[in-house]
PDB file with SEQRES, HELIX, SHEET and CRYST1 records, atoms N, CA, C and O in Angstrom:
SEQRES   1 A   50  MET PRO SER LYS ALA THR VAL PHE ASN SER LYS CYS ASP          
SEQRES   2 A   50  ILE ALA TRP GLU LEU SER SER GLY ALA LYS ASN VAL ALA          
SEQRES   3 A   50  TYR TYR SER PHE ASP GLY ILE HIS LEU ALA LEU CYS GLY          
SEQRES   4 A   50  PHE GLY ASN VAL ALA GLY ASN MET GLU ILE TRP                  
SHEET    1 AA1 2 SER A   3  PHE A   8  0                                        
SHEET    2 AA1 2 ILE A  14  GLY A  21 -1                                        
SHEET    1 AA2 3 VAL A  25  TYR A  28  0                                        
SHEET    2 AA2 3 LEU A  35  CYS A  38 -1                                        
SHEET    3 AA2 3 MET A  47  ILE A  49 -1                                        
CRYST1    1.000    1.000    1.000  90.00  90.00  90.00 P 1           1          
ATOM      1  N   MET A   1      18.042   0.561  18.828  1.00  0.00           N  
ATOM      2  CA  MET A   1      16.922   0.949  17.810  1.00  0.00           C  
ATOM      3  C   MET A   1      15.840   1.440  18.687  1.00  0.00           C  
ATOM      4  O   MET A   1      15.437   0.787  19.650  1.00  0.00           O  
ATOM      5  N   PRO A   2      15.352   2.639  18.335  1.00  0.00           N  
ATOM      6  CA  PRO A   2      14.276   3.286  19.093  1.00  0.00           C  
ATOM      7  C   PRO A   2      12.999   2.495  18.991  1.00  0.00           C  
ATOM      8  O   PRO A   2      12.792   1.827  17.978  1.00  0.00           O  
ATOM      9  N   SER A   3      12.143   2.529  19.964  1.00  0.00           N  
ATOM     10  CA  SER A   3      10.822   1.918  20.009  1.00  0.00           C  
ATOM     11  C   SER A   3       9.887   2.646  19.023  1.00  0.00           C  
ATOM     12  O   SER A   3      10.110   3.790  18.627  1.00  0.00           O  
ATOM     13  N   LYS A   4       8.870   1.935  18.670  1.00  0.00           N  
ATOM     14  CA  LYS A   4       7.843   2.450  17.710  1.00  0.00           C  
ATOM     15  C   LYS A   4       6.518   2.175  18.270  1.00  0.00           C  
ATOM     16  O   LYS A   4       6.293   1.017  18.621  1.00  0.00           O  
ATOM     17  N   ALA A   5       5.592   3.076  18.410  1.00  0.00           N  
ATOM     18  CA  ALA A   5       4.309   2.998  18.890  1.00  0.00           C  
ATOM     19  C   ALA A   5       3.129   2.968  17.849  1.00  0.00           C  
ATOM     20  O   ALA A   5       2.958   3.898  17.061  1.00  0.00           O  
ATOM     21  N   THR A   6       2.334   1.869  17.883  1.00  0.00           N  
ATOM     22  CA  THR A   6       1.188   1.761  16.969  1.00  0.00           C  
ATOM     23  C   THR A   6      -0.029   1.709  17.758  1.00  0.00           C  
ATOM     24  O   THR A   6      -0.055   1.057  18.802  1.00  0.00           O  
ATOM     25  N   VAL A   7      -1.148   2.418  17.286  1.00  0.00           N  
ATOM     26  CA  VAL A   7      -2.378   2.375  17.878  1.00  0.00           C  
ATOM     27  C   VAL A   7      -3.327   1.565  16.975  1.00  0.00           C  
ATOM     28  O   VAL A   7      -3.395   1.800  15.769  1.00  0.00           O  
ATOM     29  N   PHE A   8      -4.032   0.643  17.553  1.00  0.00           N  
ATOM     30  CA  PHE A   8      -5.004  -0.196  16.867  1.00  0.00           C  
ATOM     31  C   PHE A   8      -6.477   0.073  17.209  1.00  0.00           C  
ATOM     32  O   PHE A   8      -6.807   0.443  18.335  1.00  0.00           O  
ATOM     33  N   ASN A   9      -7.316  -0.112  16.254  1.00  0.00           N  
ATOM     34  CA  ASN A   9      -8.761   0.026  16.561  1.00  0.00           C  
ATOM     35  C   ASN A   9      -9.395  -1.201  17.077  1.00  0.00           C  
ATOM     36  O   ASN A   9      -8.650  -2.172  17.216  1.00  0.00           O  
ATOM     37  N   SER A  10     -10.634  -1.328  17.383  1.00  0.00           N  
ATOM     38  CA  SER A  10     -11.312  -2.494  17.952  1.00  0.00           C  
ATOM     39  C   SER A  10     -11.260  -3.645  17.085  1.00  0.00           C  
ATOM     40  O   SER A  10     -11.391  -4.762  17.586  1.00  0.00           O  
ATOM     41  N   LYS A  11     -11.069  -3.494  15.732  1.00  0.00           N  
ATOM     42  CA  LYS A  11     -11.027  -4.598  14.790  1.00  0.00           C  
ATOM     43  C   LYS A  11      -9.600  -5.083  14.489  1.00  0.00           C  
ATOM     44  O   LYS A  11      -9.387  -5.948  13.639  1.00  0.00           O  
ATOM     45  N   CYS A  12      -8.599  -4.483  15.234  1.00  0.00           N  
ATOM     46  CA  CYS A  12      -7.145  -4.826  15.125  1.00  0.00           C  
ATOM     47  C   CYS A  12      -6.525  -4.375  13.788  1.00  0.00           C  
ATOM     48  O   CYS A  12      -5.605  -4.978  13.235  1.00  0.00           O  
ATOM     49  N   ASP A  13      -7.153  -3.187  13.290  1.00  0.00           N  
ATOM     50  CA  ASP A  13      -6.601  -2.635  12.100  1.00  0.00           C  
ATOM     51  C   ASP A  13      -5.708  -1.373  12.689  1.00  0.00           C  
ATOM     52  O   ASP A  13      -6.038  -0.776  13.714  1.00  0.00           O  
ATOM     53  N   ILE A  14      -4.686  -1.086  12.011  1.00  0.00           N  
ATOM     54  CA  ILE A  14      -3.736  -0.003  12.435  1.00  0.00           C  
ATOM     55  C   ILE A  14      -4.577   1.288  12.173  1.00  0.00           C  
ATOM     56  O   ILE A  14      -5.100   1.522  11.083  1.00  0.00           O  
ATOM     57  N   ALA A  15      -4.665   2.119  13.281  1.00  0.00           N  
ATOM     58  CA  ALA A  15      -5.344   3.399  13.341  1.00  0.00           C  
ATOM     59  C   ALA A  15      -4.239   4.442  13.035  1.00  0.00           C  
ATOM     60  O   ALA A  15      -4.414   5.287  12.157  1.00  0.00           O  
ATOM     61  N   TRP A  16      -3.076   4.376  13.779  1.00  0.00           N  
ATOM     62  CA  TRP A  16      -2.086   5.378  13.691  1.00  0.00           C  
ATOM     63  C   TRP A  16      -0.753   4.742  13.966  1.00  0.00           C  
ATOM     64  O   TRP A  16      -0.688   3.878  14.840  1.00  0.00           O  
ATOM     65  N   GLU A  17       0.371   5.117  13.258  1.00  0.00           N  
ATOM     66  CA  GLU A  17       1.658   4.725  13.647  1.00  0.00           C  
ATOM     67  C   GLU A  17       2.369   6.007  14.076  1.00  0.00           C  
ATOM     68  O   GLU A  17       2.662   6.913  13.296  1.00  0.00           O  
ATOM     69  N   LEU A  18       2.614   6.001  15.351  1.00  0.00           N  
ATOM     70  CA  LEU A  18       3.111   7.213  15.943  1.00  0.00           C  
ATOM     71  C   LEU A  18       4.737   7.247  15.728  1.00  0.00           C  
ATOM     72  O   LEU A  18       5.314   6.264  15.263  1.00  0.00           O  
ATOM     73  N   SER A  19       5.399   8.372  16.074  1.00  0.00           N  
ATOM     74  CA  SER A  19       6.795   8.586  15.873  1.00  0.00           C  
ATOM     75  C   SER A  19       7.603   7.658  16.704  1.00  0.00           C  
ATOM     76  O   SER A  19       7.110   7.216  17.741  1.00  0.00           O  
ATOM     77  N   SER A  20       8.760   7.337  16.350  1.00  0.00           N  
ATOM     78  CA  SER A  20       9.663   6.493  17.050  1.00  0.00           C  
ATOM     79  C   SER A  20      10.602   7.361  17.920  1.00  0.00           C  
ATOM     80  O   SER A  20      10.878   8.522  17.618  1.00  0.00           O  
ATOM     81  N   GLY A  21      11.059   6.754  18.978  1.00  0.00           N  
ATOM     82  CA  GLY A  21      11.917   7.439  19.781  1.00  0.00           C  
ATOM     83  C   GLY A  21      12.122   6.752  21.155  1.00  0.00           C  
ATOM     84  O   GLY A  21      11.636   5.628  21.269  1.00  0.00           O  
ATOM     85  N   ALA A  22      12.792   7.293  22.229  1.00  0.00           N  
ATOM     86  CA  ALA A  22      13.065   6.748  23.427  1.00  0.00           C  
ATOM     87  C   ALA A  22      11.968   6.922  24.350  1.00  0.00           C  
ATOM     88  O   ALA A  22      11.900   7.923  25.062  1.00  0.00           O  
ATOM     89  N   LYS A  23      11.082   5.976  24.376  1.00  0.00           N  
ATOM     90  CA  LYS A  23       9.908   5.989  25.215  1.00  0.00           C  
ATOM     91  C   LYS A  23       9.692   4.522  25.980  1.00  0.00           C  
ATOM     92  O   LYS A  23       9.822   3.447  25.394  1.00  0.00           O  
ATOM     93  N   ASN A  24       9.393   4.641  27.180  1.00  0.00           N  
ATOM     94  CA  ASN A  24       9.173   3.439  27.992  1.00  0.00           C  
ATOM     95  C   ASN A  24       7.996   3.439  28.819  1.00  0.00           C  
ATOM     96  O   ASN A  24       7.813   2.501  29.595  1.00  0.00           O  
ATOM     97  N   VAL A  25       7.078   4.508  28.728  1.00  0.00           N  
ATOM     98  CA  VAL A  25       5.747   4.608  29.478  1.00  0.00           C  
ATOM     99  C   VAL A  25       4.667   5.012  28.572  1.00  0.00           C  
ATOM    100  O   VAL A  25       4.865   5.933  27.779  1.00  0.00           O  
ATOM    101  N   ALA A  26       3.566   4.416  28.620  1.00  0.00           N  
ATOM    102  CA  ALA A  26       2.356   4.881  27.820  1.00  0.00           C  
ATOM    103  C   ALA A  26       1.201   5.074  28.888  1.00  0.00           C  
ATOM    104  O   ALA A  26       0.893   4.191  29.689  1.00  0.00           O  
ATOM    105  N   TYR A  27       0.584   6.335  28.817  1.00  0.00           N  
ATOM    106  CA  TYR A  27      -0.659   6.578  29.709  1.00  0.00           C  
ATOM    107  C   TYR A  27      -1.802   6.863  28.874  1.00  0.00           C  
ATOM    108  O   TYR A  27      -1.550   7.495  27.849  1.00  0.00           O  
ATOM    109  N   TYR A  28      -2.971   6.545  29.078  1.00  0.00           N  
ATOM    110  CA  TYR A  28      -4.133   6.920  28.493  1.00  0.00           C  
ATOM    111  C   TYR A  28      -5.240   7.356  29.409  1.00  0.00           C  
ATOM    112  O   TYR A  28      -5.279   6.902  30.553  1.00  0.00           O  
ATOM    113  N   SER A  29      -6.147   8.214  28.979  1.00  0.00           N  
ATOM    114  CA  SER A  29      -7.188   8.755  29.827  1.00  0.00           C  
ATOM    115  C   SER A  29      -8.329   7.745  29.919  1.00  0.00           C  
ATOM    116  O   SER A  29      -8.441   6.875  29.055  1.00  0.00           O  
ATOM    117  N   PHE A  30      -9.137   7.832  30.890  1.00  0.00           N  
ATOM    118  CA  PHE A  30     -10.217   6.983  31.177  1.00  0.00           C  
ATOM    119  C   PHE A  30     -11.227   6.921  30.082  1.00  0.00           C  
ATOM    120  O   PHE A  30     -11.828   5.894  29.766  1.00  0.00           O  
ATOM    121  N   ASP A  31     -11.372   8.088  29.524  1.00  0.00           N  
ATOM    122  CA  ASP A  31     -12.352   8.139  28.383  1.00  0.00           C  
ATOM    123  C   ASP A  31     -11.899   7.689  27.028  1.00  0.00           C  
ATOM    124  O   ASP A  31     -12.655   7.637  26.058  1.00  0.00           O  
ATOM    125  N   GLY A  32     -10.567   7.350  27.003  1.00  0.00           N  
ATOM    126  CA  GLY A  32      -9.843   6.925  25.801  1.00  0.00           C  
ATOM    127  C   GLY A  32      -9.591   8.017  24.701  1.00  0.00           C  
ATOM    128  O   GLY A  32      -9.374   7.679  23.537  1.00  0.00           O  
ATOM    129  N   ILE A  33      -9.621   9.197  25.048  1.00  0.00           N  
ATOM    130  CA  ILE A  33      -9.334  10.354  24.205  1.00  0.00           C  
ATOM    131  C   ILE A  33      -7.964  10.706  24.052  1.00  0.00           C  
ATOM    132  O   ILE A  33      -7.510  11.027  22.953  1.00  0.00           O  
ATOM    133  N   HIS A  34      -7.222  10.663  25.175  1.00  0.00           N  
ATOM    134  CA  HIS A  34      -5.794  11.204  25.254  1.00  0.00           C  
ATOM    135  C   HIS A  34      -4.887  10.010  25.428  1.00  0.00           C  
ATOM    136  O   HIS A  34      -5.215   9.060  26.139  1.00  0.00           O  
ATOM    137  N   LEU A  35      -3.674  10.069  24.734  1.00  0.00           N  
ATOM    138  CA  LEU A  35      -2.606   9.105  24.918  1.00  0.00           C  
ATOM    139  C   LEU A  35      -1.281   9.878  25.073  1.00  0.00           C  
ATOM    140  O   LEU A  35      -0.916  10.707  24.239  1.00  0.00           O  
ATOM    141  N   ALA A  36      -0.568   9.562  26.197  1.00  0.00           N  
ATOM    142  CA  ALA A  36       0.813  10.116  26.459  1.00  0.00           C  
ATOM    143  C   ALA A  36       1.785   9.104  26.307  1.00  0.00           C  
ATOM    144  O   ALA A  36       1.678   8.053  26.939  1.00  0.00           O  
ATOM    145  N   LEU A  37       2.748   9.320  25.513  1.00  0.00           N  
ATOM    146  CA  LEU A  37       4.061   8.436  25.435  1.00  0.00           C  
ATOM    147  C   LEU A  37       5.228   9.238  25.994  1.00  0.00           C  
ATOM    148  O   LEU A  37       5.496  10.383  25.629  1.00  0.00           O  
ATOM    149  N   CYS A  38       5.847   8.599  26.838  1.00  0.00           N  
ATOM    150  CA  CYS A  38       6.853   9.248  27.645  1.00  0.00           C  
ATOM    151  C   CYS A  38       8.202   8.462  27.755  1.00  0.00           C  
ATOM    152  O   CYS A  38       8.193   7.235  27.665  1.00  0.00           O  
ATOM    153  N   GLY A  39       9.305   9.128  27.941  1.00  0.00           N  
ATOM    154  CA  GLY A  39      10.554   8.535  28.213  1.00  0.00           C  
ATOM    155  C   GLY A  39      10.936   8.953  29.644  1.00  0.00           C  
ATOM    156  O   GLY A  39      11.313  10.113  29.813  1.00  0.00           O  
ATOM    157  N   PHE A  40      10.874   8.172  30.608  1.00  0.00           N  
ATOM    158  CA  PHE A  40      11.295   8.459  32.008  1.00  0.00           C  
ATOM    159  C   PHE A  40      12.401   7.580  32.605  1.00  0.00           C  
ATOM    160  O   PHE A  40      12.752   6.549  32.030  1.00  0.00           O  
ATOM    161  N   GLY A  41      12.913   7.958  33.675  1.00  0.00           N  
ATOM    162  CA  GLY A  41      13.873   7.077  34.322  1.00  0.00           C  
ATOM    163  C   GLY A  41      15.262   6.972  33.639  1.00  0.00           C  
ATOM    164  O   GLY A  41      15.993   7.944  33.447  1.00  0.00           O  
ATOM    165  N   ASN A  42      15.533   5.778  33.315  1.00  0.00           N  
ATOM    166  CA  ASN A  42      16.859   5.628  32.640  1.00  0.00           C  
ATOM    167  C   ASN A  42      16.904   5.943  31.194  1.00  0.00           C  
ATOM    168  O   ASN A  42      17.965   6.029  30.576  1.00  0.00           O  
ATOM    169  N   VAL A  43      15.655   6.125  30.628  1.00  0.00           N  
ATOM    170  CA  VAL A  43      15.558   6.480  29.169  1.00  0.00           C  
ATOM    171  C   VAL A  43      15.373   8.052  29.116  1.00  0.00           C  
ATOM    172  O   VAL A  43      14.404   8.631  29.607  1.00  0.00           O  
ATOM    173  N   ALA A  44      16.346   8.626  28.508  1.00  0.00           N  
ATOM    174  CA  ALA A  44      16.260  10.051  28.463  1.00  0.00           C  
ATOM    175  C   ALA A  44      15.402  10.357  27.224  1.00  0.00           C  
ATOM    176  O   ALA A  44      15.927  10.329  26.112  1.00  0.00           O  
ATOM    177  N   GLY A  45      14.094  10.649  27.380  1.00  0.00           N  
ATOM    178  CA  GLY A  45      13.149  10.876  26.214  1.00  0.00           C  
ATOM    179  C   GLY A  45      12.422  12.116  26.500  1.00  0.00           C  
ATOM    180  O   GLY A  45      12.820  12.944  27.320  1.00  0.00           O  
ATOM    181  N   ASN A  46      11.281  12.238  25.765  1.00  0.00           N  
ATOM    182  CA  ASN A  46      10.480  13.422  25.985  1.00  0.00           C  
ATOM    183  C   ASN A  46       9.032  12.921  26.086  1.00  0.00           C  
ATOM    184  O   ASN A  46       8.784  11.715  26.095  1.00  0.00           O  
ATOM    185  N   MET A  47       8.114  13.832  26.159  1.00  0.00           N  
ATOM    186  CA  MET A  47       6.661  13.470  26.247  1.00  0.00           C  
ATOM    187  C   MET A  47       5.930  13.860  24.995  1.00  0.00           C  
ATOM    188  O   MET A  47       6.145  14.933  24.431  1.00  0.00           O  
ATOM    189  N   GLU A  48       5.087  12.996  24.581  1.00  0.00           N  
ATOM    190  CA  GLU A  48       4.222  13.290  23.431  1.00  0.00           C  
ATOM    191  C   GLU A  48       2.744  12.987  23.811  1.00  0.00           C  
ATOM    192  O   GLU A  48       2.385  11.899  24.261  1.00  0.00           O  
ATOM    193  N   ILE A  49       1.950  14.006  23.598  1.00  0.00           N  
ATOM    194  CA  ILE A  49       0.512  13.825  23.957  1.00  0.00           C  
ATOM    195  C   ILE A  49      -0.261  13.748  22.598  1.00  0.00           C  
ATOM    196  O   ILE A  49      -0.129  14.626  21.745  1.00  0.00           O  
ATOM    197  N   TRP A  50      -1.012  12.744  22.447  1.00  0.00           N  
ATOM    198  CA  TRP A  50      -1.787  12.553  21.291  1.00  0.00           C  
ATOM    199  C   TRP A  50      -3.265  12.499  21.582  1.00  0.00           C  
ATOM    200  O   TRP A  50      -4.069  12.336  20.664  1.00  0.00           O  
TER     201      TRP A  50                                                      
END                                                                             
């Protein structure tokens, strides 16, 4: 079953439910504006930039 990513705000309310797929790495920018979800290594996935 593919993983599903959810972004929460500071009050722990769901802000976004992002697409599901083969992802095992999450990177975010220092200013908190950009989020990258990636599938690397043994997980053949793709990159999504939000």
